[in-house]
C-alpha positions in Angstrom: 93.9 148.3 164.4 91.0 146.3 163.1 91.7 142.8 161.9 89.3 141.6 159.2 88.3 138.6 157.2 87.1 139.1 153.6 85.0 136.2 152.2 83.8 135.9 148.6 83.6 132.9 146.2 85.0 135.1 143.5 88.8 135.6 144.0 89.0 138.9 142.1 86.3 140.3 144.4 88.3 139.1 147.5 91.5 140.7 146.2 89.8 144.0 145.2 88.1 144.4 148.6 91.3 143.5 150.4 93.2 146.0 148.4 90.8 148.8 149.3 90.8 147.8 152.9 94.6 147.7 152.9 94.7 151.4 152.0 92.8 152.3 155.3 95.2 153.1 158.2 92.6 151.7 160.7 92.8 148.2 159.2 95.4 145.7 160.5 95.6 142.1 159.3 93.4 141.1 156.4 92.5 137.4 156.2 91.0 136.0 153.0 88.5 133.2 152.2 87.2 132.1 148.9 84.2 130.0 150.3 81.9 129.9 153.2 83.5 126.8 154.6 87.0 128.4 154.4 85.6 131.5 156.1 84.3 129.4 159.0 87.7 127.7 159.4 89.5 131.1 159.4 87.1 132.4 162.1 88.0 129.4 164.3 91.7 129.9 163.7 92.2 133.7 163.7 91.3 136.6 165.9 89.0 138.8 163.8 87.3 142.0 164.7 85.1 142.3 161.5 84.1 140.1 158.6 83.1 141.3 155.1 80.9 138.6 153.7 79.5 138.1 150.2 75.9 136.9 150.6 75.6 134.5 147.7 78.3 132.0 148.2 77.5 128.3 147.3 77.0 125.7 150.0 77.6 128.1 153.0 76.3 131.6 152.3 77.2 134.8 154.0 73.9 134.7 155.9 74.8 131.2 157.1 78.1 132.5 158.4 76.4 135.5 160.1 74.0 133.1 161.9 77.0 131.1 163.2 78.7 134.3 164.3 75.6 135.5 166.1 75.9 132.6 168.5 79.5 133.5 169.5 80.3 135.0 172.9 82.2 137.9 171.3 81.0 138.0 167.7 83.0 140.1 165.2 81.2 142.9 163.4 79.5 141.7 160.2 79.4 143.7 156.9 77.6 142.2 154.0 78.9 142.8 150.4 76.5 141.9 147.6 75.4 142.8 144.2 71.7 143.1 145.1 69.5 144.5 147.9 67.1 141.6 148.2 68.6 140.3 151.5 68.9 143.7 153.3 66.1 143.1 155.7 67.4 139.7 156.7 70.9 141.0 156.9 70.0 143.7 159.5 67.9 141.2 161.4 71.2 139.4 161.9 72.6 142.7 163.4 74.8 143.5 160.4 76.8 146.7 160.9 76.5 147.6 157.2 75.4 146.4 153.8 77.6 147.3 150.9 76.6 147.1 147.2 79.0 145.9 144.6 81.0 147.5 143.0 82.2 148.8 146.4 83.3 152.5 146.3 86.3 153.5 148.4 84.5 156.3 150.2 81.6 154.1 151.1 83.9 151.4 152.4 85.7 154.0 154.6 82.3 154.9 156.1 81.8 151.2 156.9 85.2 150.9 158.6 84.2 154.0 160.6 81.1 152.2 161.8 83.1 149.2 162.8 85.4 151.5 164.8 82.4 153.1 166.5 81.0 149.6 167.3 84.3 148.5 168.9 84.6 151.8 170.8 81.0 151.6 172.1 81.4 148.0 173.3 79.3 146.3 170.7 76.2 148.5 170.9 74.0 147.8 167.8 72.9 151.0 165.9 69.2 151.9 165.6 67.9 150.7 162.3 64.8 152.1 160.4 62.8 150.1 157.8 62.0 152.1 154.7 60.4 151.3 151.3 62.0 152.5 148.1 60.7 151.6 144.7 58.9 148.5 146.0 62.1 147.3 147.9 62.3 147.2 151.6 65.5 148.6 153.0 67.1 149.1 156.4 69.0 152.3 157.1 70.8 153.4 160.1 69.2 156.3 162.1 72.6 157.9 162.5 72.9 158.2 158.7 69.8 160.5 158.7 71.1 164.1 158.4 67.7 165.8 158.6 64.0 165.1 158.3 61.6 167.2 156.2 57.9 167.3 156.9 55.6 166.4 154.0 52.0 166.4 155.3 51.4 163.3 157.3 54.7 161.9 156.0 58.3 162.7 156.7 61.2 162.5 154.3 64.5 161.2 155.7 67.6 162.7 154.0 70.8 160.7 154.1 74.1 161.3 152.2 73.1 158.8 149.5 69.3 159.2 149.1 66.0 160.3 150.7 63.2 158.1 152.0 59.5 158.8 152.6 58.0 157.3 155.7 54.4 157.5 157.0 55.2 159.1 160.3 54.5 162.8 161.1 57.5 165.0 161.9 56.0 165.8 165.3 56.1 162.1 166.3 59.7 161.8 165.1 60.6 164.9 167.1 59.5 163.2 170.3 60.9 159.7 169.5 64.3 160.9 168.4 64.9 163.7 170.9 67.3 161.6 172.9 69.2 160.6 169.8 70.5 164.2 169.1 67.7 165.4 166.8 66.2 168.9 167.3 63.3 170.7 165.7 64.6 173.9 164.0 61.5 174.8 161.9 57.9 173.5 161.5 59.2 171.7 158.4 62.6 170.4 159.6 64.2 168.1 162.2 68.0 168.1 162.1 70.7 165.8 163.5 73.1 167.8 165.5 75.9 165.4 164.6 75.6 166.3 160.9 75.6 170.1 161.4 78.5 171.8 159.6 77.6 175.5 160.0 75.2 177.7 161.9 74.0 181.3 161.5 72.1 182.3 164.7 71.6 185.9 163.9 68.1 187.2 164.5 67.7 188.4 160.9 67.9 185.1 159.0 69.0 182.2 161.2 69.8 179.0 159.5 71.7 175.7 159.9 73.7 173.9 157.3 73.6 170.1 157.4 76.2 168.8 155.0 75.4 170.8 151.8 71.8 171.8 152.7 71.1 175.2 154.3 67.9 174.9 156.3 66.0 177.7 158.0 65.6 178.1 161.8 62.3 179.7 162.7 62.4 182.7 165.0 60.0 180.9 167.4 62.4 177.9 167.8 65.6 180.0 167.8 65.8 180.3 171.6 65.4 176.5 172.0 68.1 175.9 169.3 70.5 178.3 171.1 69.8 176.6 174.4 70.5 173.1 173.0 73.8 174.2 171.4 74.9 175.9 174.6 74.3 172.7 176.5 76.6 170.8 174.1 79.4 173.4 174.1 82.7 172.2 175.3 84.1 174.3 178.1 87.6 174.4 179.8 87.8 172.7 183.2 87.9 175.0 186.1 
């Protein structure tokens, strides 16, 4: 069970987030704080695995609390909850696990709890983050949120469940850099994350791979390599 602290200077926001978290079977005790100072006191008094912090709290902000947490020997996971995206870059520089925008959707919160579970299971390993630009705003996204990458000339478009982002990196470069992270080239125009694959058709006539809702082609030239990669990841019974 994950014990959490919810901190926001607006009490209705605290109660709403606590209510949503309380519906998740992975969540244990939920502590509440209505100011940054109260949150720091709670962190000193309670054993907490994760904190959900509003950024714009008076006097002691969520970023201030995260800086204090970062100096701890065993810091809890930090998730920022805010109404704007202006602090996303600074948030992830403080090793935030996630960045939730208000109003918080239940399904998005569930994904955040899943990330906390992964972090605890992996012993505190910080996920790989990518800096992207969208509409003049700099954002940080997790590499493991990228379902597939599409070549667009000298650029590549990263597709996630929520949006897509254009970065000035050729697909061939990403293929080399992300090979050890579970990404495989399936076509001259596509690089896919094996962890997001939901269906495969490996017939010679028209091979394809489905990543979430997108059906993407597998080129005949790359089909043997895709087969080999999938065979290497197949679970087999013990002898």
